[in-house]
C-alpha positions in Angstrom: 61.4 89.1 157.3 65.1 89.7 156.6 67.1 86.6 157.8 70.7 86.0 157.0 70.1 82.2 156.8 67.4 82.3 154.1 69.1 82.0 150.8 67.0 79.7 148.6 63.5 80.0 147.2 61.3 77.7 145.2 58.3 78.7 143.1 56.0 75.7 142.8 53.1 75.3 140.3 51.3 72.3 138.8 53.2 72.1 135.5 56.1 74.5 135.8 55.2 75.8 132.4 54.2 79.4 132.9 53.6 81.1 136.3 56.4 79.5 138.2 58.8 80.0 135.3 57.9 83.7 135.1 58.4 84.0 138.9 61.8 82.3 138.6 62.8 84.7 135.8 61.9 87.8 137.7 63.3 86.6 141.0 66.7 85.8 139.5 67.0 89.5 138.7 65.2 91.1 141.6 66.0 89.2 144.8 69.0 90.2 146.9 72.4 88.9 145.8 73.2 85.4 147.0 69.8 83.9 146.6 69.4 80.6 144.8 66.1 80.6 142.8 64.3 77.5 141.6 61.0 76.7 140.1 59.4 73.3 139.7 56.1 71.6 139.1 54.2 68.7 140.5 54.8 67.4 137.0 56.9 68.8 134.2 54.9 70.2 131.3 57.5 72.1 129.3 58.1 75.8 129.1 55.2 77.6 127.6 56.4 79.7 124.6 53.8 82.4 125.2 55.1 82.9 128.7 58.7 83.2 127.3 57.4 85.7 124.7 55.7 88.0 127.1 58.6 87.9 129.5 60.9 88.9 126.6 58.6 91.9 126.0 59.8 93.4 129.4 63.4 92.4 129.0 63.5 89.0 130.8 64.8 86.1 128.9 63.5 82.8 130.3 63.8 80.9 127.0 66.7 78.8 128.4 64.8 77.8 131.5 63.2 74.3 131.4 60.3 72.7 133.2 61.3 70.6 136.2 59.8 68.4 138.9 60.7 68.4 142.5 63.0 65.5 141.9 65.3 67.8 140.2 65.4 70.5 142.9 67.6 70.3 146.1 64.4 70.3 148.2 66.4 69.7 151.5 68.0 73.1 150.9 64.9 75.2 150.3 64.3 78.0 152.7 61.2 79.7 151.2 58.4 78.1 149.2 55.9 80.0 147.2 53.0 78.1 145.6 51.3 79.8 142.6 48.2 77.7 142.3 45.8 75.8 144.6 46.8 72.4 143.2 50.4 72.9 144.0 49.5 74.3 147.4 47.4 71.3 148.2 49.9 68.7 146.8 52.9 70.5 148.1 55.1 68.2 150.1 56.5 69.2 153.5 59.8 71.0 153.2 61.5 70.4 156.5 63.9 73.2 156.2 61.5 75.8 154.7 61.4 78.8 157.1 58.6 80.5 155.2 55.8 79.4 152.9 53.5 81.7 151.0 50.7 81.1 148.5 50.0 83.4 145.5 46.7 82.4 144.0 47.2 83.3 140.3 45.0 82.0 137.6 46.7 79.9 134.9 46.9 81.9 131.6 47.3 78.7 129.7 43.5 78.3 130.0 43.1 81.2 127.7 45.1 79.6 124.8 43.3 79.8 121.5 41.2 82.8 122.4 41.6 86.4 121.0 42.4 87.6 124.6 45.3 85.1 125.0 48.3 87.6 124.9 46.4 90.0 127.1 45.9 87.3 129.8 49.5 86.2 129.6 50.6 89.8 130.0 48.3 90.4 132.9 49.6 87.3 134.7 53.2 88.4 134.0 52.5 91.9 135.4 50.9 90.4 138.5 53.8 88.1 139.2 56.3 90.9 138.6 54.6 93.1 141.2 54.5 90.2 143.7 58.2 89.4 143.2 59.1 93.1 143.5 57.2 93.2 146.8 59.0 90.1 147.9 62.3 91.5 147.0 61.6 94.7 149.0 60.5 92.6 152.1 63.7 90.4 151.9 66.0 93.5 151.6 64.1 95.2 154.3 
C-alpha cells in the first residue's frame, strides 16, 4: 500500500469527541514522516476529557486537540479516509481525491459514561485504536 503520493489522512467519527481524536493522536506519532493527520466529525461535540485522560496514561497528549467538523478540514486534499463508526461511514461524503478508504467498527466508549466500568471501556477502546494505527503505520511504511 506504500504510495509516494498519499500524504494526508482523515479519521472520521460522528462527534469527533473520542475515537477519532485518539486515532489522530496516535497517528501523529506513528505514521511515517510527512503525513498530515486530521480528525473530524459529522458534528463537533467537544473533546471528551476521559479520552484525553486515558491517552495521557500511555504518553499521548491530545488535550490541545479540538473537535472539528468536515468544514474545518481541507477535504479536497485528503488521500486516505478512515471511519470509526457506522454512522460516519454511512454519512461520509465522497472524497474525490481519496485513494483509500477504510472502516474501523469501534464501539463508542462514551456510552459507558456513568458506569463503574467506564475507565476500563475507554482504555479498551484506546488500546484497540492504538493497535489499528500501529498496523496502519506498518502497512504505510511497508
